[in-house]
FIDRENMAR-121146 format. One line per field, with one value per residue: residue number from 1; x, y, z of N, C-alpha, C, O in turn. Coordinates in steps of 0.05 Angstrom, whole numbers. Layout:
num <- c(NUM	...)
nx <- c(X	...)
ny <- c(Y	...)
nz <- c(Z	...)
cax <- c(X	...)
cay <- c(Y	...)
caz <- c(Z	...)
cx <- c(X	...)
cy <- c(Y	...)
cz <- c(Z	...)
ox <- c(X	...)
oy <- c(Y	...)
oz <- c(Z	...)
This chain:
num <- c(1	2	3	4	5	6	7	8	9	10	11	12	13	14	15	16	17	18	19	20	21	22	23	24	25	26	27	28	29	30	31	32	33	34	35	36	37	38	39	40	41	42	43	44	45	46	47	48	49	50	51	52	53	54	55	56	57	58	59	60	61	62	63	64	65	66	67	68	69	70	71	72	73	74	75	76	77	78	79	80	81	82	83	84	85	86	87	88	89	90	91	92	93	94	95	96	97	98	99	100	101	102	103	104	105	106	107	108	109	110	111	112	113	114	115	116	117	118	119	120	121	122	123	124	125	126	127	128	129	130	131	132	133	134	135	136	137	138	139	140	141	142	143	144	145	146	147	148	149	150	151	152	153	154	155	156	157	158	159	160	161	162	163	164	165	166	167	168	169	170	171	172	173	174	175	176	177	178	179	180	181	182	183	184	185	186	187	188	189	190	191	192	193	194	195	196	197	198	199	200	201	202	203	204	205	206	207	208	209	210	211	212	213	214	215	216	217)
nx <- c(-349	-331	-347	-401	-398	-375	-416	-459	-440	-436	-490	-513	-484	-498	-551	-588	-639	-676	-646	-604	-629	-651	-604	-581	-617	-608	-553	-552	-588	-558	-522	-485	-442	-475	-454	-408	-431	-456	-412	-393	-433	-422	-374	-396	-426	-386	-367	-412	-415	-368	-381	-422	-394	-364	-402	-427	-467	-527	-568	-618	-600	-566	-602	-633	-596	-586	-636	-640	-598	-617	-660	-632	-603	-645	-659	-613	-603	-636	-610	-560	-570	-591	-608	-589	-602	-648	-635	-580	-563	-558	-516	-461	-459	-481	-487	-493	-508	-500	-509	-479	-504	-525	-506	-523	-509	-512	-497	-446	-452	-495	-471	-434	-469	-497	-454	-439	-485	-489	-445	-457	-473	-519	-550	-566	-593	-593	-601	-596	-568	-568	-586	-546	-569	-601	-565	-544	-591	-602	-559	-567	-614	-604	-555	-503	-443	-410	-406	-420	-400	-417	-398	-392	-383	-341	-360	-381	-343	-337	-387	-384	-346	-375	-415	-386	-366	-415	-431	-392	-403	-451	-436	-428	-387	-349	-368	-367	-341	-320	-325	-307	-322	-320	-318	-264	-241	-190	-129	-118	-169	-193	-166	-182	-237	-240	-252	-246	-225	-216	-247	-229	-260	-317	-302	-260	-289	-320	-279	-257	-300	-304	-254	-261	-303	-283	-285	-265	-234)
ny <- c(-422	-454	-507	-505	-491	-538	-574	-553	-560	-616	-631	-614	-642	-694	-695	-677	-642	-614	-607	-577	-529	-512	-503	-463	-420	-413	-399	-351	-319	-311	-276	-291	-283	-275	-281	-310	-356	-374	-385	-430	-465	-470	-499	-546	-561	-570	-619	-651	-649	-677	-728	-738	-741	-786	-823	-837	-806	-787	-757	-744	-734	-691	-653	-648	-627	-579	-555	-550	-514	-471	-456	-441	-398	-363	-350	-325	-283	-234	-213	-202	-163	-123	-58	-39	-2	-4	28	31	-15	-11	22	16	-18	-72	-141	-204	-267	-338	-409	-456	-496	-562	-564	-562	-533	-479	-448	-422	-386	-356	-331	-298	-266	-240	-211	-178	-148	-119	-89	-52	-66	-82	-144	-195	-253	-315	-365	-437	-491	-467	-457	-447	-411	-379	-347	-316	-289	-260	-226	-196	-171	-143	-117	-123	-106	-145	-217	-273	-339	-396	-458	-523	-578	-620	-628	-580	-547	-553	-536	-483	-465	-473	-436	-387	-389	-385	-334	-304	-320	-295	-244	-213	-209	-169	-126	-137	-167	-233	-275	-333	-384	-428	-493	-529	-491	-459	-427	-457	-476	-428	-413	-456	-447	-397	-351	-286	-281	-314	-327	-341	-336	-301	-247	-240	-241	-194	-156	-163	-145	-92	-72	-78	-44	3	22	48	13)
nz <- c(1078	1038	1046	1034	980	959	972	942	889	889	897	849	810	824	812	850	856	891	937	917	901	950	979	948	957	1012	1014	984	1012	1057	1040	1001	945	885	833	843	862	816	786	813	799	745	750	768	724	688	707	700	645	631	650	615	566	574	574	621	639	604	552	580	633	623	606	651	688	662	667	722	732	704	736	782	762	752	804	822	786	794	839	821	784	816	830	783	723	669	626	628	606	551	538	519	473	431	442	413	435	445	458	418	363	379	430	499	543	588	632	634	592	612	656	631	602	644	667	624	618	667	661	625	572	520	514	470	481	453	472	481	441	389	323	265	228	260	288	246	229	275	277	231	246	295	290	319	355	373	372	411	418	451	482	510	502	462	411	400	378	323	308	323	286	238	246	247	194	167	181	155	102	95	89	134	170	170	199	253	315	335	390	427	476	534	564	540	508	473	447	401	387	376	330	297	292	271	298	330	381	444	508	575	619	648	658	622	575	581	582	531	499	517	499	444	431	447	501	562	616)
cax <- c(-366	-321	-363	-426	-390	-373	-443	-475	-430	-443	-519	-519	-472	-512	-578	-606	-649	-688	-625	-589	-645	-652	-578	-579	-632	-594	-528	-557	-601	-537	-505	-464	-440	-489	-436	-390	-448	-460	-386	-393	-451	-407	-356	-412	-434	-362	-366	-434	-407	-348	-396	-437	-376	-355	-427	-437	-492	-538	-583	-637	-585	-556	-625	-641	-577	-591	-661	-633	-581	-634	-674	-613	-598	-669	-658	-590	-602	-646	-591	-538	-579	-603	-598	-582	-624	-651	-622	-551	-556	-553	-497	-436	-461	-498	-474	-510	-494	-516	-495	-481	-520	-516	-496	-545	-498	-518	-489	-424	-464	-511	-453	-423	-492	-501	-432	-440	-507	-483	-423	-467	-479	-544	-544	-587	-586	-608	-607	-579	-573	-577	-579	-529	-586	-611	-544	-543	-615	-600	-539	-580	-635	-595	-531	-486	-414	-397	-422	-407	-408	-411	-401	-375	-377	-321	-374	-388	-322	-344	-411	-374	-333	-397	-428	-368	-366	-441	-431	-375	-417	-473	-423	-432	-363	-333	-380	-367	-320	-331	-311	-316	-315	-332	-304	-235	-234	-163	-120	-121	-197	-199	-156	-199	-264	-238	-261	-226	-212	-230	-245	-228	-281	-335	-288	-246	-309	-326	-256	-255	-321	-296	-233	-271	-321	-269	-295	-244	-241)
cay <- c(-424	-475	-531	-500	-492	-567	-586	-544	-574	-644	-634	-610	-665	-719	-691	-673	-615	-600	-599	-555	-504	-504	-492	-438	-399	-409	-384	-324	-305	-305	-255	-302	-269	-291	-288	-332	-380	-384	-397	-457	-480	-476	-521	-570	-568	-582	-647	-664	-652	-699	-753	-742	-748	-813	-840	-843	-792	-786	-732	-737	-722	-666	-635	-643	-609	-553	-543	-543	-490	-449	-447	-427	-373	-346	-341	-308	-260	-209	-203	-191	-138	-105	-31	-31	9	-15	45	27	-39	-6	44	13	-32	-96	-167	-227	-290	-363	-435	-465	-519	-587	-562	-552	-520	-450	-433	-404	-365	-339	-314	-278	-248	-223	-193	-158	-130	-101	-72	-32	-76	-95	-171	-211	-281	-333	-390	-460	-507	-447	-462	-427	-391	-360	-327	-298	-272	-241	-205	-178	-155	-126	-103	-122	-102	-170	-242	-292	-367	-412	-487	-538	-604	-618	-626	-552	-533	-553	-519	-455	-460	-471	-410	-366	-391	-375	-305	-294	-324	-275	-218	-198	-211	-144	-106	-145	-185	-258	-287	-359	-391	-451	-518	-530	-472	-446	-413	-475	-476	-402	-415	-475	-436	-371	-330	-265	-284	-332	-318	-363	-332	-279	-221	-239	-233	-166	-140	-164	-128	-64	-65	-77	-20	27	32	46	-4)
caz <- c(1054	1020	1049	1019	952	952	974	919	865	891	893	821	795	830	804	873	850	914	955	904	902	978	987	934	972	1038	1009	975	1034	1076	1028	983	920	865	810	852	863	788	778	825	782	721	757	769	697	676	716	687	617	629	653	590	545	580	573	648	637	577	547	601	656	614	605	679	699	650	679	749	731	696	760	800	749	757	832	826	768	806	858	805	771	835	830	756	708	642	607	628	591	522	537	504	448	431	439	408	447	447	458	390	355	389	458	516	567	588	656	627	576	630	672	613	596	667	670	603	624	689	653	606	545	513	506	458	487	436	486	476	417	370	295	251	215	281	293	222	229	298	270	212	260	317	283	342	352	381	374	429	414	474	480	528	491	440	386	396	364	294	305	324	259	219	251	237	165	157	184	133	77	94	86	159	187	171	217	281	325	345	412	435	503	546	564	536	487	476	423	378	379	364	302	283	287	256	315	334	407	463	535	594	639	642	657	597	555	585	574	502	488	523	480	416	427	456	527	582	639)
cx <- c(-356	-337	-389	-421	-389	-400	-460	-466	-439	-473	-526	-509	-488	-542	-598	-618	-660	-666	-609	-603	-647	-626	-572	-592	-617	-569	-533	-571	-580	-517	-483	-465	-453	-472	-417	-406	-452	-434	-384	-411	-438	-387	-372	-420	-410	-361	-389	-427	-387	-362	-412	-418	-365	-378	-435	-464	-501	-555	-603	-623	-575	-578	-634	-622	-581	-616	-655	-617	-597	-650	-656	-606	-620	-669	-636	-591	-613	-626	-567	-546	-591	-590	-589	-606	-625	-636	-592	-544	-549	-532	-474	-439	-478	-481	-495	-495	-512	-497	-500	-497	-508	-507	-518	-534	-503	-507	-466	-435	-480	-493	-442	-445	-496	-479	-432	-462	-501	-459	-431	-472	-508	-538	-569	-580	-604	-613	-587	-586	-582	-568	-563	-546	-596	-590	-543	-567	-613	-580	-552	-601	-624	-569	-511	-457	-398	-416	-406	-418	-398	-415	-383	-365	-357	-336	-382	-368	-328	-368	-403	-362	-355	-412	-412	-368	-392	-442	-415	-390	-440	-463	-428	-408	-349	-343	-378	-343	-334	-313	-323	-308	-330	-315	-274	-226	-207	-155	-123	-150	-205	-190	-174	-225	-263	-248	-239	-211	-228	-227	-246	-250	-297	-321	-271	-265	-316	-303	-252	-275	-314	-274	-243	-288	-308	-278	-272	-253	-247)
cy <- c(-445	-500	-528	-501	-522	-581	-579	-559	-603	-649	-632	-634	-691	-717	-688	-645	-601	-590	-576	-528	-493	-490	-465	-415	-393	-392	-355	-307	-296	-285	-266	-288	-286	-298	-311	-358	-392	-396	-426	-476	-488	-499	-547	-580	-579	-612	-663	-669	-674	-726	-759	-752	-777	-833	-851	-830	-791	-760	-725	-723	-694	-645	-628	-624	-581	-539	-534	-516	-466	-438	-431	-400	-353	-335	-320	-282	-234	-197	-191	-164	-118	-78	-21	-21	-3	1	39	4	-34	16	39	-1	-57	-121	-189	-252	-315	-387	-448	-491	-545	-588	-549	-538	-490	-435	-414	-380	-345	-321	-292	-257	-229	-202	-171	-138	-110	-83	-54	-40	-86	-123	-184	-240	-300	-360	-412	-474	-489	-454	-440	-404	-370	-339	-307	-279	-252	-219	-185	-160	-135	-111	-101	-115	-128	-193	-261	-320	-383	-442	-502	-564	-601	-616	-597	-537	-531	-535	-489	-448	-456	-445	-387	-366	-379	-345	-292	-297	-304	-247	-200	-196	-184	-124	-113	-162	-210	-269	-314	-365	-416	-476	-516	-512	-459	-434	-431	-476	-450	-402	-433	-462	-411	-348	-309	-269	-305	-321	-342	-360	-307	-252	-218	-230	-204	-148	-140	-144	-98	-55	-60	-52	6	39	27	28	12)
cz <- c(1035	1022	1033	989	943	952	950	894	866	886	863	805	799	825	828	872	874	933	944	906	931	987	973	949	998	1034	1002	997	1055	1064	1009	956	898	841	818	853	835	777	789	808	756	726	757	741	681	682	702	658	613	632	628	568	549	581	600	651	608	574	569	625	648	615	634	693	688	662	707	750	722	719	779	788	754	785	835	810	780	826	844	794	790	833	802	741	680	622	606	609	562	518	517	477	452	426	434	418	447	448	431	387	366	418	475	541	566	612	650	611	593	647	655	607	619	670	649	609	646	684	630	578	543	502	494	462	471	449	480	450	394	342	283	240	235	288	270	223	252	291	250	226	280	312	307	335	357	381	392	424	437	469	498	515	467	413	380	379	334	289	306	297	238	222	241	207	153	159	162	107	73	92	111	177	191	192	247	289	337	367	418	464	512	544	560	513	493	449	398	368	366	335	286	274	270	272	319	361	423	491	554	615	631	640	632	575	557	575	544	489	493	503	452	411	437	482	547	605	664)
ox <- c(-371	-340	-398	-437	-401	-405	-473	-483	-447	-480	-542	-523	-491	-558	-621	-607	-653	-668	-600	-591	-646	-627	-560	-581	-614	-564	-520	-565	-584	-497	-464	-487	-445	-476	-412	-395	-451	-435	-373	-405	-442	-383	-362	-419	-414	-355	-384	-432	-388	-354	-416	-425	-356	-375	-448	-482	-484	-555	-605	-633	-575	-574	-642	-631	-579	-615	-665	-622	-592	-653	-664	-604	-616	-678	-639	-581	-600	-625	-556	-530	-600	-566	-582	-628	-604	-626	-580	-522	-537	-530	-469	-423	-488	-464	-514	-472	-536	-474	-523	-502	-485	-501	-530	-550	-500	-509	-466	-427	-479	-500	-441	-440	-498	-484	-425	-458	-507	-453	-414	-474	-519	-522	-590	-562	-628	-628	-563	-608	-602	-544	-565	-539	-601	-597	-541	-564	-621	-585	-548	-605	-634	-562	-504	-448	-376	-440	-382	-442	-374	-432	-359	-342	-358	-325	-389	-374	-323	-370	-415	-367	-353	-420	-422	-369	-392	-454	-422	-389	-447	-478	-432	-408	-338	-328	-386	-328	-357	-289	-347	-289	-350	-300	-260	-206	-202	-171	-130	-155	-221	-204	-180	-235	-282	-252	-216	-188	-251	-207	-261	-257	-293	-328	-268	-258	-317	-308	-244	-269	-318	-275	-236	-288	-320	-279	-261	-276	-253)
oy <- c(-454	-514	-547	-512	-529	-597	-596	-569	-614	-668	-648	-645	-707	-734	-697	-626	-578	-568	-557	-508	-469	-470	-447	-393	-369	-374	-337	-283	-276	-278	-251	-282	-308	-320	-328	-379	-416	-415	-443	-499	-510	-517	-568	-604	-597	-628	-686	-691	-689	-745	-783	-770	-789	-856	-871	-840	-793	-744	-702	-704	-676	-622	-606	-606	-561	-515	-513	-499	-443	-414	-411	-380	-329	-312	-301	-261	-213	-172	-171	-145	-97	-75	2	-30	-11	-9	42	3	-51	27	56	5	-62	-121	-191	-256	-312	-386	-450	-505	-551	-609	-529	-531	-477	-410	-391	-358	-321	-297	-269	-233	-205	-179	-148	-114	-86	-65	-42	-23	-97	-126	-185	-250	-300	-376	-406	-470	-495	-457	-416	-380	-347	-316	-282	-255	-229	-196	-161	-137	-113	-93	-78	-118	-132	-190	-265	-325	-384	-449	-494	-571	-580	-605	-591	-517	-511	-522	-473	-426	-438	-433	-369	-345	-366	-332	-271	-279	-297	-227	-176	-182	-179	-107	-98	-171	-209	-272	-318	-353	-424	-480	-502	-517	-450	-431	-421	-478	-449	-393	-427	-467	-404	-326	-315	-261	-311	-308	-361	-380	-295	-235	-196	-213	-190	-128	-119	-129	-81	-33	-41	-42	27	64	5	29	1)
oz <- c(1017	1002	1021	974	923	935	938	879	845	873	853	788	781	833	826	884	879	943	958	912	935	1000	985	953	1006	1050	1012	999	1069	1077	1003	946	892	830	801	847	832	761	776	803	745	710	748	736	664	665	694	647	593	618	620	553	530	588	602	664	590	593	576	636	664	623	639	707	703	666	716	766	730	722	791	803	758	790	849	819	777	829	853	793	781	834	799	746	670	602	584	599	549	496	500	459	474	409	450	411	448	440	423	406	362	429	468	559	545	611	660	616	589	651	664	607	615	675	655	605	643	699	616	560	562	484	507	448	476	438	474	439	380	337	291	243	228	292	275	218	249	299	253	218	281	328	314	312	347	387	388	426	443	454	501	517	453	395	357	366	322	269	293	287	222	202	228	194	133	142	151	90	51	93	108	197	212	201	264	271	346	363	415	474	500	525	575	499	516	431	377	344	348	317	263	252	256	261	314	363	416	497	550	628	610	623	622	558	536	561	532	471	476	493	439	388	435	485	549	612	685)
């Protein structure tokens, strides 16, 4: 399967949409783990993001990759959620999540969303390039226990900080926890943004949410 993993990543990075979608169907039809496949897509998006930051790729390529990954996610998601009930999704609490303003990456966010949903959380996914005001409004509307800020590009770090600041300014910070993730997020970025924690992967995010709402692993 390692050859297929490399092929899938290469198809996405080189913008070969038809080949990427065809291989996705082939891998999933053969029983490939859909979450693992999405993780490969995240690896591919990391490479696309690096090409964007070095100006080898530009916004059209970034948007094309995002559209490709959205289609792959649509194919994989029913397999991830197979056998899960809608009622289970609201068992533990609510998480508002989105890719912050100025960033169009969503595969990492989508993986976290899927993992939270199948682990019993209700997830309000605001999408990509989310304005600060949309996060504030979603918190006011849904009263979540956790807010997740996602971003891959380095410009996302300031947008994360602006979002955290706006949540505090709206006097909403005391009722929730904020986690960040994506790209090169680490402890220093957590401190910069003012978030409560950062996650290196989807399971980190799930475990953070479980800890914060008091759910045993």
